[in-house]
TORMARPA-721448 format. One record per residue (C-alpha): residue number from 1; residue in three letters; chain; x, y, z. Coordinates in Angstrom, 3 decimals. Layout:
REM TORMARPA-721448
[NUM, ALA, A, [X, Y, Z]]
...
This chain:
REM TORMARPA-721448
[1, UNK, A, [0.000, 0.000, 0.000]]
[2, UNK, A, [1.239, 3.499, -0.828]]
[3, UNK, A, [2.545, 5.406, 2.145]]
[4, UNK, A, [0.670, 8.510, 1.026]]
[5, UNK, A, [-3.049, 8.340, 0.222]]
[6, UNK, A, [-4.386, 8.520, -3.284]]
[7, UNK, A, [-6.651, 11.568, -3.678]]
[8, UNK, A, [-9.729, 11.829, -5.910]]
[9, UNK, A, [-11.874, 14.950, -6.289]]
[10, UNK, A, [-15.329, 14.381, -7.825]]
[11, UNK, A, [-16.901, 17.727, -8.745]]
[12, UNK, A, [-20.596, 18.135, -9.641]]
[13, UNK, A, [-21.283, 21.606, -11.039]]
[14, UNK, A, [-24.192, 23.607, -9.540]]
[15, UNK, A, [-25.449, 21.034, -7.008]]
[16, UNK, A, [-27.392, 22.155, -3.955]]
[17, UNK, A, [-26.689, 20.668, -0.540]]
[18, UNK, A, [-30.318, 19.651, -0.091]]
[19, UNK, A, [-30.350, 17.616, -3.323]]
[20, UNK, A, [-29.072, 14.430, -1.657]]
[21, UNK, A, [-30.804, 11.698, 0.282]]
[22, UNK, A, [-28.155, 11.964, 3.003]]
[23, UNK, A, [-28.992, 15.651, 3.480]]
[24, UNK, A, [-32.622, 14.826, 4.194]]
[25, UNK, A, [-34.222, 15.115, 0.757]]
[26, UNK, A, [-37.286, 12.812, 0.896]]
[27, UNK, A, [-37.526, 12.137, -2.846]]
[28, UNK, A, [-34.160, 12.064, -4.555]]
[29, UNK, A, [-32.423, 8.685, -4.647]]
[30, UNK, A, [-28.653, 9.058, -4.262]]
[31, UNK, A, [-27.563, 5.631, -3.041]]
[32, UNK, A, [-23.869, 6.081, -3.813]]
[33, UNK, A, [-23.561, 9.612, -2.443]]
[34, UNK, A, [-25.371, 8.313, 0.640]]
[35, UNK, A, [-22.918, 5.412, 0.836]]
[36, UNK, A, [-19.991, 7.838, 0.680]]
[37, UNK, A, [-21.627, 9.896, 3.417]]
[38, UNK, A, [-22.169, 6.837, 5.637]]
[39, UNK, A, [-18.572, 5.699, 5.154]]
[40, UNK, A, [-16.928, 9.123, 5.346]]
[41, UNK, A, [-17.102, 12.586, 6.846]]
[42, UNK, A, [-20.257, 14.468, 5.885]]
[43, UNK, A, [-19.978, 18.235, 6.354]]
[44, UNK, A, [-23.319, 19.814, 7.156]]
[45, UNK, A, [-22.001, 23.407, 7.040]]
[46, UNK, A, [-19.879, 23.530, 3.872]]
[47, UNK, A, [-20.137, 26.703, 1.796]]
[48, UNK, A, [-18.631, 28.404, -1.189]]
[49, UNK, A, [-17.521, 31.968, -0.478]]
[50, UNK, A, [-17.876, 32.959, -4.142]]
[51, UNK, A, [-20.822, 30.996, -5.602]]
[52, UNK, A, [-19.870, 30.956, -9.269]]
[53, UNK, A, [-17.798, 28.518, -11.299]]
[54, UNK, A, [-14.439, 30.020, -12.313]]
[55, UNK, A, [-13.525, 31.826, -9.075]]
[56, UNK, A, [-14.324, 28.630, -7.140]]
[57, UNK, A, [-12.186, 26.453, -9.423]]
[58, UNK, A, [-9.299, 28.882, -9.136]]
[59, UNK, A, [-9.597, 28.881, -5.325]]
[60, UNK, A, [-9.366, 25.077, -5.227]]
[61, UNK, A, [-6.126, 25.185, -7.224]]
[62, UNK, A, [-4.531, 28.172, -5.444]]
[63, UNK, A, [-5.894, 28.303, -1.889]]
[64, UNK, A, [-6.698, 31.980, -2.408]]
[65, UNK, A, [-9.730, 34.229, -2.456]]
[66, UNK, A, [-10.624, 35.650, -5.869]]
[67, UNK, A, [-8.793, 38.938, -5.354]]
[68, UNK, A, [-5.640, 36.919, -4.681]]
[69, UNK, A, [-5.719, 34.587, -7.666]]
[70, UNK, A, [-7.212, 37.214, -9.981]]
[71, UNK, A, [-10.160, 35.191, -11.330]]
[72, UNK, A, [-12.800, 37.597, -10.088]]
[73, UNK, A, [-15.497, 36.608, -12.596]]
[74, UNK, A, [-16.312, 33.796, -15.014]]
[75, UNK, A, [-14.508, 33.182, -18.323]]
[76, UNK, A, [-11.227, 35.013, -17.748]]
[77, UNK, A, [-7.924, 33.076, -18.031]]
[78, UNK, A, [-6.347, 32.171, -14.703]]
[79, UNK, A, [-3.015, 33.892, -14.129]]
[80, UNK, A, [-0.143, 31.420, -14.334]]
[81, UNK, A, [2.922, 31.162, -12.110]]
[82, UNK, A, [1.068, 31.226, -8.791]]
[83, UNK, A, [1.966, 27.742, -7.595]]
[84, UNK, A, [-0.954, 25.356, -8.021]]
[85, UNK, A, [-2.352, 22.388, -6.117]]
[86, UNK, A, [-1.479, 19.751, -8.733]]
[87, UNK, A, [2.021, 21.196, -9.215]]
[88, UNK, A, [2.847, 20.802, -5.534]]
[89, UNK, A, [1.387, 17.295, -5.400]]
[90, UNK, A, [3.264, 16.294, -8.569]]
[91, UNK, A, [6.512, 17.617, -7.105]]
[92, UNK, A, [5.801, 15.534, -3.985]]
[93, UNK, A, [5.661, 12.368, -6.098]]
[94, UNK, A, [1.989, 12.191, -7.087]]
[95, UNK, A, [0.747, 11.104, -10.493]]
[96, UNK, A, [-1.742, 13.787, -11.569]]
[97, UNK, A, [-4.759, 13.518, -13.853]]
[98, UNK, A, [-7.686, 15.727, -14.841]]
[99, UNK, A, [-10.841, 14.779, -16.747]]
[100, UNK, A, [-13.719, 17.055, -17.784]]
[101, UNK, A, [-14.573, 20.742, -17.887]]
[102, UNK, A, [-11.633, 23.046, -17.053]]
[103, UNK, A, [-13.067, 26.591, -17.340]]
[104, UNK, A, [-9.816, 28.372, -16.462]]
[105, UNK, A, [-8.595, 29.206, -19.986]]
[106, UNK, A, [-10.672, 32.278, -20.729]]
[107, UNK, A, [-13.316, 32.579, -23.434]]
[108, UNK, A, [-12.865, 29.665, -25.885]]
[109, UNK, A, [-15.839, 27.294, -25.858]]
[110, UNK, A, [-15.319, 24.379, -25.721]]
[111, UNK, A, [-11.669, 25.337, -26.254]]
[112, UNK, A, [-8.353, 23.478, -26.219]]
[113, UNK, A, [-6.261, 23.751, -23.029]]
[114, UNK, A, [-2.553, 23.555, -23.947]]
[115, UNK, A, [-0.265, 21.432, -21.732]]
[116, UNK, A, [1.573, 24.439, -20.295]]
[117, UNK, A, [-1.769, 25.833, -19.033]]
[118, UNK, A, [-2.843, 22.752, -17.078]]
[119, UNK, A, [-1.087, 23.814, -13.891]]
[120, UNK, A, [0.438, 20.493, -12.860]]
[121, UNK, A, [-1.955, 17.948, -14.359]]
[122, UNK, A, [0.183, 15.648, -16.519]]
[123, UNK, A, [-2.708, 13.467, -17.711]]
[124, UNK, A, [-5.477, 15.668, -19.128]]
[125, UNK, A, [-8.617, 14.735, -21.073]]
[126, UNK, A, [-11.054, 17.607, -21.354]]
[127, UNK, A, [-11.965, 21.037, -22.710]]
[128, UNK, A, [-12.146, 24.591, -21.478]]
[129, UNK, A, [-15.870, 25.293, -21.045]]
[130, UNK, A, [-19.312, 24.370, -22.309]]
[131, UNK, A, [-22.468, 22.441, -21.462]]
[132, UNK, A, [-23.289, 20.411, -24.568]]
[133, UNK, A, [-23.686, 17.133, -22.745]]
[134, UNK, A, [-24.930, 15.072, -25.681]]
[135, UNK, A, [-22.710, 16.575, -28.372]]
[136, UNK, A, [-19.610, 17.444, -26.403]]
[137, UNK, A, [-16.034, 17.800, -27.572]]
[138, UNK, A, [-12.798, 16.930, -25.799]]
[139, UNK, A, [-9.202, 17.234, -27.008]]
[140, UNK, A, [-5.951, 15.300, -27.021]]
[141, UNK, A, [-2.578, 16.924, -26.301]]
[142, UNK, A, [-2.149, 18.050, -29.908]]
[143, UNK, A, [-5.471, 19.876, -30.006]]
[144, UNK, A, [-7.311, 17.232, -32.027]]
[145, UNK, A, [-11.021, 17.294, -31.220]]
[146, UNK, A, [-12.879, 14.097, -30.319]]
[147, UNK, A, [-16.612, 13.555, -30.127]]
[148, UNK, A, [-18.399, 10.827, -28.226]]
[149, UNK, A, [-22.029, 10.109, -28.991]]
[150, UNK, A, [-22.562, 9.112, -25.353]]
[151, UNK, A, [-23.818, 11.290, -22.492]]
[152, UNK, A, [-20.877, 13.347, -21.297]]
[153, UNK, A, [-20.676, 12.254, -17.611]]
[154, UNK, A, [-20.775, 8.596, -18.655]]
[155, UNK, A, [-17.807, 8.719, -20.994]]
[156, UNK, A, [-15.928, 11.094, -18.688]]
[157, UNK, A, [-16.276, 8.536, -15.904]]
[158, UNK, A, [-14.807, 5.909, -18.252]]
[159, UNK, A, [-11.869, 8.230, -18.969]]
[160, UNK, A, [-11.349, 8.880, -15.272]]
[161, UNK, A, [-11.476, 5.192, -14.416]]
[162, UNK, A, [-8.866, 4.537, -17.115]]
[163, UNK, A, [-6.569, 7.030, -15.376]]
[164, UNK, A, [-7.180, 5.357, -12.007]]
[165, UNK, A, [-6.570, 1.882, -13.443]]
[166, UNK, A, [-3.257, 2.907, -14.968]]
[167, UNK, A, [-2.100, 4.978, -12.000]]
[168, UNK, A, [-2.926, 2.193, -9.524]]
[169, UNK, A, [-0.417, -0.079, -11.275]]
[170, UNK, A, [2.459, 2.168, -10.195]]
[171, UNK, A, [4.039, 2.570, -6.787]]
[172, UNK, A, [3.500, 6.319, -6.639]]
[173, UNK, A, [0.254, 7.717, -5.208]]
[174, UNK, A, [-2.095, 9.536, -7.559]]
[175, UNK, A, [-4.233, 12.664, -7.552]]
[176, UNK, A, [-7.248, 12.603, -9.885]]
[177, UNK, A, [-9.758, 15.407, -10.487]]
[178, UNK, A, [-13.049, 14.647, -12.288]]
[179, UNK, A, [-15.096, 17.698, -13.266]]
[180, UNK, A, [-18.675, 16.975, -14.354]]
[181, UNK, A, [-20.823, 19.612, -16.071]]
[182, UNK, A, [-24.215, 18.426, -14.713]]
[183, UNK, A, [-26.407, 19.152, -12.890]]
[184, UNK, A, [-25.684, 22.602, -14.328]]
[185, UNK, A, [-28.298, 23.597, -16.917]]
[186, UNK, A, [-29.132, 23.289, -19.808]]
[187, UNK, A, [-31.162, 20.140, -19.389]]
[188, UNK, A, [-29.328, 18.456, -22.272]]
[189, UNK, A, [-29.797, 14.876, -21.141]]
[190, UNK, A, [-31.015, 11.449, -22.286]]
[191, UNK, A, [-34.776, 11.037, -22.111]]
[192, UNK, A, [-34.568, 8.195, -19.611]]
[193, UNK, A, [-33.085, 10.612, -17.049]]
[194, UNK, A, [-36.037, 12.973, -17.535]]
[195, UNK, A, [-38.446, 10.207, -16.580]]
[196, UNK, A, [-36.876, 9.128, -13.281]]
[197, UNK, A, [-38.691, 11.753, -11.196]]
[198, UNK, A, [-42.221, 13.026, -11.680]]
[199, UNK, A, [-42.682, 16.804, -11.466]]
[200, UNK, A, [-45.606, 16.387, -9.079]]
[201, UNK, A, [-43.485, 14.453, -6.572]]
[202, UNK, A, [-40.462, 16.756, -6.206]]
[203, UNK, A, [-40.359, 19.021, -3.152]]
[204, UNK, A, [-40.570, 22.731, -3.871]]
[205, UNK, A, [-37.900, 24.833, -2.152]]
[206, UNK, A, [-39.107, 27.106, 0.662]]
[207, UNK, A, [-40.951, 30.153, -0.641]]
[208, UNK, A, [-41.481, 28.720, -4.142]]
[209, UNK, A, [-43.425, 29.688, -6.174]]
[210, UNK, A, [-43.977, 33.375, -5.531]]
[211, UNK, A, [-45.298, 34.943, -8.733]]
[212, UNK, A, [-45.142, 38.530, -7.460]]
[213, UNK, A, [-41.532, 38.164, -6.312]]
[214, UNK, A, [-40.556, 36.382, -9.531]]
[215, UNK, A, [-42.024, 39.214, -11.605]]
[216, UNK, A, [-40.267, 41.823, -9.456]]
[217, UNK, A, [-36.894, 40.095, -9.787]]
[218, UNK, A, [-37.351, 39.596, -13.533]]
[219, UNK, A, [-38.236, 43.249, -14.083]]
[220, UNK, A, [-35.367, 44.528, -11.957]]
[221, UNK, A, [-32.805, 42.313, -13.638]]
[222, UNK, A, [-33.948, 42.876, -17.207]]
[223, UNK, A, [-34.636, 46.602, -16.989]]
[224, UNK, A, [-32.204, 47.832, -14.328]]
[225, UNK, A, [-29.271, 45.451, -13.971]]
[226, UNK, A, [-29.059, 44.713, -17.693]]
[227, UNK, A, [-30.119, 48.164, -18.873]]
[228, UNK, A, [-33.013, 46.897, -20.957]]
[229, UNK, A, [-30.778, 44.888, -23.254]]
[230, UNK, A, [-33.164, 42.667, -25.275]]
[231, UNK, A, [-30.754, 39.740, -24.868]]
[232, UNK, A, [-30.854, 40.040, -21.099]]
[233, UNK, A, [-33.515, 37.485, -20.310]]
[234, UNK, A, [-33.274, 36.168, -16.775]]
[235, UNK, A, [-32.382, 32.510, -17.389]]
[236, UNK, A, [-35.722, 31.292, -16.177]]
[237, UNK, A, [-36.834, 29.120, -19.059]]
[238, UNK, A, [-33.975, 26.789, -19.761]]
[239, UNK, A, [-36.433, 23.949, -20.285]]
[240, UNK, A, [-38.975, 26.243, -21.966]]
[241, UNK, A, [-37.010, 28.550, -24.248]]
[242, UNK, A, [-39.959, 29.522, -26.439]]
[243, UNK, A, [-41.491, 31.773, -23.795]]
[244, UNK, A, [-41.130, 35.554, -24.115]]
[245, UNK, A, [-38.341, 37.240, -22.181]]
[246, UNK, A, [-39.590, 38.378, -18.793]]
[247, UNK, A, [-42.543, 36.001, -18.534]]
[248, UNK, A, [-42.345, 34.308, -15.168]]
[249, UNK, A, [-42.181, 30.544, -14.806]]
[250, UNK, A, [-45.241, 28.671, -13.567]]
[251, UNK, A, [-45.237, 26.151, -10.735]]
[252, UNK, A, [-45.593, 23.393, -13.331]]
[253, UNK, A, [-42.487, 24.604, -15.152]]
[254, UNK, A, [-40.472, 24.912, -11.960]]
[255, UNK, A, [-41.462, 21.392, -10.943]]
[256, UNK, A, [-40.473, 20.056, -14.363]]
[257, UNK, A, [-37.096, 21.758, -14.103]]
[258, UNK, A, [-36.468, 20.358, -10.602]]
[259, UNK, A, [-37.434, 16.851, -11.736]]
[260, UNK, A, [-34.930, 17.070, -14.596]]
[261, UNK, A, [-32.308, 18.548, -12.241]]
[262, UNK, A, [-32.785, 15.532, -9.966]]
[263, UNK, A, [-32.453, 13.242, -12.984]]
[264, UNK, A, [-29.048, 14.710, -13.757]]
[265, UNK, A, [-27.968, 14.207, -10.142]]
[266, UNK, A, [-29.243, 10.627, -10.331]]
[267, UNK, A, [-26.776, 10.037, -13.175]]
[268, UNK, A, [-23.897, 11.661, -11.270]]
[269, UNK, A, [-24.697, 9.363, -8.354]]
[270, UNK, A, [-24.646, 6.302, -10.640]]
[271, UNK, A, [-21.256, 7.278, -12.047]]
[272, UNK, A, [-19.872, 7.924, -8.572]]
[273, UNK, A, [-20.929, 4.381, -7.695]]
[274, UNK, A, [-18.936, 3.044, -10.623]]
[275, UNK, A, [-15.811, 4.759, -9.279]]
[276, UNK, A, [-16.367, 3.514, -5.728]]
[277, UNK, A, [-16.832, -0.028, -7.029]]
[278, UNK, A, [-13.638, 0.292, -9.064]]
[279, UNK, A, [-11.660, 1.258, -5.963]]
[280, UNK, A, [-13.075, -1.808, -4.199]]
[281, UNK, A, [-12.140, -4.066, -7.119]]
[282, UNK, A, [-8.590, -2.684, -7.195]]
[283, UNK, A, [-8.227, -3.162, -3.451]]
[284, UNK, A, [-7.304, 0.490, -2.854]]
[285, UNK, A, [-10.408, 1.813, -1.105]]
[286, UNK, A, [-8.813, 2.129, 2.319]]
[287, UNK, A, [-5.882, 4.206, 1.085]]
[288, UNK, A, [-7.839, 6.440, -1.302]]
[289, UNK, A, [-9.316, 9.749, -0.207]]
[290, UNK, A, [-12.505, 10.499, -2.175]]
[291, UNK, A, [-13.813, 14.084, -2.021]]
[292, UNK, A, [-17.285, 14.805, -3.418]]
[293, UNK, A, [-18.158, 18.498, -3.731]]
[294, UNK, A, [-19.832, 21.252, -5.698]]
[295, UNK, A, [-19.024, 24.887, -6.467]]
[296, UNK, A, [-22.460, 26.419, -5.821]]
[297, UNK, A, [-26.141, 25.556, -5.790]]
[298, UNK, A, [-29.074, 26.337, -8.076]]
[299, UNK, A, [-31.778, 28.779, -7.021]]
[300, UNK, A, [-34.633, 26.537, -8.329]]
[301, UNK, A, [-36.992, 29.497, -8.081]]
[302, UNK, A, [-36.033, 30.678, -4.585]]
[303, UNK, A, [-35.967, 34.397, -3.821]]
[304, UNK, A, [-37.560, 35.038, -7.203]]
[305, UNK, A, [-34.566, 33.658, -9.104]]
[306, UNK, A, [-34.313, 30.648, -11.364]]
[307, UNK, A, [-31.239, 28.833, -12.644]]
[308, UNK, A, [-28.195, 30.750, -13.801]]
[309, UNK, A, [-28.373, 33.663, -11.377]]
[310, UNK, A, [-26.473, 31.853, -8.632]]
[311, UNK, A, [-23.859, 34.454, -7.631]]
[312, UNK, A, [-25.904, 35.426, -4.589]]
[313, UNK, A, [-25.339, 35.108, -0.858]]
[314, UNK, A, [-28.455, 33.041, -0.215]]
[315, UNK, A, [-28.111, 29.549, 1.249]]
[316, UNK, A, [-29.552, 28.118, -1.984]]
[317, UNK, A, [-26.364, 29.233, -3.760]]
[318, UNK, A, [-23.697, 29.049, -1.028]]
[319, UNK, A, [-24.538, 25.792, 0.773]]
[320, UNK, A, [-22.979, 22.851, -1.096]]
[321, UNK, A, [-22.129, 19.169, -0.658]]
[322, UNK, A, [-18.757, 18.249, 0.846]]
[323, UNK, A, [-18.224, 14.587, 1.692]]
[324, UNK, A, [-14.761, 13.123, 2.328]]
[325, UNK, A, [-13.985, 9.420, 2.688]]
[326, UNK, A, [-10.561, 8.061, 3.639]]
[327, UNK, A, [-11.102, 4.788, 5.537]]
[328, UNK, A, [-7.472, 4.353, 6.567]]
[329, UNK, A, [-7.692, 7.460, 8.729]]
[330, UNK, A, [-11.108, 9.131, 9.025]]
[331, UNK, A, [-13.861, 7.491, 11.023]]
[332, UNK, A, [-17.364, 8.023, 9.597]]
[333, UNK, A, [-19.141, 10.947, 11.214]]
[334, UNK, A, [-21.068, 14.130, 10.511]]
[335, UNK, A, [-19.362, 17.434, 11.179]]
[336, UNK, A, [-20.928, 20.819, 11.847]]
[337, UNK, A, [-17.633, 22.641, 11.225]]
[338, UNK, A, [-17.994, 25.575, 8.832]]
[339, UNK, A, [-15.838, 24.964, 5.749]]
[340, UNK, A, [-14.962, 27.223, 2.814]]
[341, UNK, A, [-14.922, 24.387, 0.289]]
[342, UNK, A, [-12.783, 25.933, -2.442]]
[343, UNK, A, [-10.388, 28.092, -0.469]]
[344, UNK, A, [-9.671, 25.501, 2.231]]
[345, UNK, A, [-8.858, 22.586, -0.103]]
[346, UNK, A, [-5.129, 23.253, -0.518]]
[347, UNK, A, [-4.209, 23.637, 3.160]]
[348, UNK, A, [-6.190, 20.542, 4.120]]
[349, UNK, A, [-4.588, 18.275, 1.525]]
[350, UNK, A, [-1.109, 19.640, 2.224]]
[351, UNK, A, [-1.619, 19.163, 5.959]]
[352, UNK, A, [-2.623, 15.547, 5.315]]
[353, UNK, A, [0.306, 14.607, 3.059]]
[354, UNK, A, [2.976, 16.749, 4.725]]
[355, UNK, A, [3.599, 19.485, 2.146]]
[356, UNK, A, [4.645, 22.857, 3.532]]
[357, UNK, A, [1.954, 25.431, 2.910]]
[358, UNK, A, [3.235, 28.168, 0.568]]
[359, UNK, A, [3.025, 31.767, 1.688]]
[360, UNK, A, [0.351, 34.189, 0.643]]
[361, UNK, A, [-2.604, 31.795, 0.788]]
[362, UNK, A, [-5.990, 32.205, 2.461]]
[363, UNK, A, [-6.547, 28.459, 2.844]]
[364, UNK, A, [-7.083, 26.953, 6.306]]
[365, UNK, A, [-6.736, 23.240, 7.022]]
[366, UNK, A, [-9.790, 21.434, 8.383]]
[367, UNK, A, [-7.884, 18.200, 9.007]]
[368, UNK, A, [-8.830, 18.343, 12.700]]
[369, UNK, A, [-12.503, 18.264, 11.703]]
[370, UNK, A, [-11.865, 15.330, 9.355]]
[371, UNK, A, [-10.120, 13.471, 12.146]]
[372, UNK, A, [-13.098, 14.139, 14.407]]
[373, UNK, A, [-11.013, 16.118, 16.879]]
[374, UNK, A, [-12.958, 19.348, 16.462]]
[375, UNK, A, [-16.379, 20.469, 15.258]]
[376, UNK, A, [-15.090, 23.984, 14.830]]
[377, UNK, A, [-13.136, 25.310, 11.874]]
[378, UNK, A, [-14.098, 28.757, 10.605]]
[379, UNK, A, [-16.322, 31.067, 12.630]]
[380, UNK, A, [-17.515, 32.758, 9.454]]
[381, UNK, A, [-17.547, 32.335, 5.697]]
[382, UNK, A, [-16.668, 35.512, 3.835]]
[383, UNK, A, [-18.993, 36.046, 0.885]]
[384, UNK, A, [-17.925, 38.001, -2.183]]
[385, UNK, A, [-19.124, 38.824, -5.693]]
[386, UNK, A, [-17.146, 41.213, -7.873]]
[387, UNK, A, [-18.592, 43.709, -10.306]]
[388, UNK, A, [-18.479, 42.846, -14.003]]
[389, UNK, A, [-18.704, 45.591, -16.594]]
[390, UNK, A, [-19.951, 45.235, -20.155]]
[391, UNK, A, [-19.971, 42.108, -22.246]]
[392, UNK, A, [-22.480, 39.312, -22.011]]
[393, UNK, A, [-25.784, 40.763, -20.728]]
[394, UNK, A, [-27.036, 37.579, -19.091]]
[395, UNK, A, [-23.971, 37.728, -16.841]]
[396, UNK, A, [-24.055, 41.409, -15.932]]
[397, UNK, A, [-23.035, 41.975, -12.321]]
[398, UNK, A, [-23.299, 45.736, -11.881]]
[399, UNK, A, [-22.920, 45.732, -8.100]]
[400, UNK, A, [-20.116, 44.349, -5.996]]
[401, UNK, A, [-21.324, 42.455, -2.931]]
[402, UNK, A, [-19.606, 41.353, 0.281]]
[403, UNK, A, [-20.998, 39.504, 3.260]]
[404, UNK, A, [-20.493, 37.338, 6.317]]
[405, UNK, A, [-22.168, 33.999, 6.961]]
[406, UNK, A, [-21.986, 32.602, 10.493]]
[407, UNK, A, [-23.951, 29.830, 12.121]]
[408, UNK, A, [-26.254, 32.494, 13.535]]
[409, UNK, A, [-26.511, 35.118, 10.791]]
[410, UNK, A, [-26.180, 35.844, 7.089]]
[411, UNK, A, [-25.392, 39.489, 6.368]]
[412, UNK, A, [-24.791, 40.956, 2.906]]
[413, UNK, A, [-24.182, 44.515, 1.758]]
[414, UNK, A, [-23.218, 46.491, -1.312]]
[415, UNK, A, [-20.772, 49.365, -1.192]]
[416, UNK, A, [-23.372, 52.020, -0.506]]
[417, UNK, A, [-26.075, 50.169, 1.418]]
[418, UNK, A, [-27.011, 47.133, 3.456]]
[419, UNK, A, [-28.970, 44.566, 1.451]]
[420, UNK, A, [-30.115, 41.790, 3.778]]
[421, UNK, A, [-29.796, 40.080, 7.114]]
[422, UNK, A, [-31.180, 36.634, 7.946]]
[423, UNK, A, [-31.389, 34.848, 11.290]]
[424, UNK, A, [-29.931, 31.405, 10.548]]
[425, UNK, A, [-31.311, 29.821, 13.722]]
[426, UNK, A, [-34.900, 31.048, 13.493]]
[427, UNK, A, [-35.077, 31.369, 9.699]]
[428, UNK, A, [-32.607, 28.971, 7.999]]
[429, UNK, A, [-34.579, 29.195, 4.747]]
[430, UNK, A, [-33.918, 32.952, 4.669]]
[431, UNK, A, [-37.464, 34.108, 4.076]]
[432, UNK, A, [-37.544, 37.142, 6.430]]
[433, UNK, A, [-35.094, 39.936, 5.666]]
[434, UNK, A, [-34.285, 41.784, 8.907]]
[435, UNK, A, [-31.960, 44.387, 7.413]]
[436, UNK, A, [-34.366, 47.253, 8.225]]
[437, UNK, A, [-35.025, 46.117, 11.800]]
[438, UNK, A, [-33.422, 48.767, 14.077]]
[439, UNK, A, [-32.865, 46.230, 16.859]]
[440, UNK, A, [-30.071, 44.709, 14.743]]
[441, UNK, A, [-28.281, 47.952, 13.820]]
[442, UNK, A, [-25.423, 47.538, 16.310]]
[443, UNK, A, [-24.780, 43.987, 15.130]]
[444, UNK, A, [-24.665, 45.101, 11.492]]
[445, UNK, A, [-22.267, 47.889, 12.475]]
[446, UNK, A, [-19.962, 45.193, 13.845]]
[447, UNK, A, [-20.370, 43.103, 10.702]]
[448, UNK, A, [-19.390, 46.143, 8.624]]
[449, UNK, A, [-16.311, 46.645, 10.759]]
[450, UNK, A, [-15.376, 42.970, 10.418]]
[451, UNK, A, [-15.868, 43.105, 6.635]]
[452, UNK, A, [-13.721, 46.201, 6.345]]
[453, UNK, A, [-10.907, 44.560, 8.320]]
[454, UNK, A, [-11.127, 41.371, 6.260]]
[455, UNK, A, [-11.075, 43.256, 2.972]]
[456, UNK, A, [-7.998, 45.206, 4.024]]
[457, UNK, A, [-6.229, 42.051, 5.220]]
[458, UNK, A, [-6.881, 40.229, 1.933]]
[459, UNK, A, [-6.261, 43.184, -0.443]]
[460, UNK, A, [-9.910, 43.298, -1.449]]
[461, UNK, A, [-11.435, 46.425, -2.964]]
[462, UNK, A, [-15.037, 47.431, -3.620]]
[463, UNK, A, [-14.064, 48.961, -6.961]]
[464, UNK, A, [-12.198, 45.933, -8.313]]
[465, UNK, A, [-14.085, 44.814, -11.442]]
[466, UNK, A, [-13.880, 42.459, -14.397]]
[467, UNK, A, [-13.790, 44.329, -17.686]]
[468, UNK, A, [-15.749, 42.100, -20.048]]
[469, UNK, A, [-15.186, 40.531, -22.537]]
[470, UNK, A, [-12.252, 38.269, -21.637]]
[471, UNK, A, [-9.579, 37.323, -24.200]]
[472, UNK, A, [-10.848, 35.244, -27.132]]
[473, UNK, A, [-14.441, 35.569, -25.901]]
[474, UNK, A, [-16.976, 33.311, -27.626]]
[475, UNK, A, [-20.695, 33.808, -27.041]]
[476, UNK, A, [-22.995, 30.862, -26.468]]
[477, UNK, A, [-24.608, 31.398, -29.879]]
[478, UNK, A, [-21.268, 31.622, -31.709]]
[479, UNK, A, [-19.959, 28.606, -29.851]]
[480, UNK, A, [-22.976, 26.545, -30.831]]
[481, UNK, A, [-22.554, 27.500, -34.482]]
[482, UNK, A, [-18.830, 26.659, -34.375]]
[483, UNK, A, [-19.563, 23.341, -32.674]]
[484, UNK, A, [-22.124, 22.271, -35.256]]
[485, UNK, A, [-20.394, 23.584, -38.373]]
[486, UNK, A, [-16.702, 23.114, -37.592]]
[487, UNK, A, [-15.868, 21.003, -34.579]]
[488, UNK, A, [-18.303, 18.123, -34.901]]
[489, UNK, A, [-17.763, 17.581, -38.658]]
[490, UNK, A, [-13.975, 17.524, -38.174]]
[491, UNK, A, [-13.805, 15.642, -34.872]]
[492, UNK, A, [-12.683, 12.062, -34.521]]
[493, UNK, A, [-15.826, 10.194, -33.553]]
[494, UNK, A, [-15.502, 7.594, -30.823]]
[495, UNK, A, [-18.068, 5.155, -29.364]]
């Protein structure tokens, strides 16, 4: 058995914490996620401090907040030369492999990621960005495009298992990272997955539907945040794209979307089970650390928002799965320690395998919580969203936001005003905004002071903004045309 543990990260994009059986969902069937939870450490208070894809991915690889690694919004290329997670593990003797969506190479969609931009991953099978799950492209090291007719998570799991099989034959430990696109919309999925859950049986999130709130949020986003741009439709109708921009979704449509969302998670769970069974068959389960996580949730209609608008401080967006199994060391248990899932990854893994933590990182090790020695890690999760100017209207972010999430409170403000305050003990579903309640003014004053100190300590700035578009930007429409007319006809087709 290897002296150091093998490490596998399994990443499901846009998966809510409450979309698992082991988190108490009464309908969804996630037997393999539940198995991992029962055999590992299940974190009940795991959050993402920046609930959007690219900043989260960059934090996992750097151990920094967004202002530190520079990826302050989606689709910009990650700055090289920072010292990355896979580089340190490779230098410590690990075999490194990455499969799936990368989303750290700027605008190209799907986009080739050259070897020098893979930040320590020697084995790489994937693409930069995109969500074409039934007509997806991946590349080899020369930039040749390949197309599989199969559903993307299924063939990606095959590719990942091939890496594990090969790596397990060597004496050196291995670090594998599998990045699934689902359950992120669009609902591009095989029909059999759509039929697993009935819309009438899925639980509606708290406060859903609320037609008046939905209409208010739609109007504000389309007319104010996006300046009336006719392309600025709030991404409410991913499953119903024929509806006019601004028309709110019905309860029936929300239920249909949730049922399909659960179907995508059902497939992720099935593929996770294949990997767990492989580890058993290879006899390496005990010495392999499996980490199942997500970068942010999906609003599913909460707070008047539908899918896509997830860079918000609400629990629906920030609260995510984090389950860690390493039988050789960690005894199964549930932990209430507050974890910043992306930022804290580097310090925790380095603490486990004995790599000195590089300077200038924000990451904090939660190894004590994994070992069951403490149910306390962070006292607060620092929330941030940076302003984005110009560019793609459906991703306009005209206001910077900062906030603090504790076990007792969620507070969020913009530069010039306080936006909301929720009592996490009395109102965990965040339905009653207390920001205008004068009895909480002194507490919010303290939160503002704490935020100011944190921003100064981490070189954060209210005026820091992403100037859209990023290099080599490709719109969704242009990418689809390029995929259909250029990539697919010239790709090597594989079973």
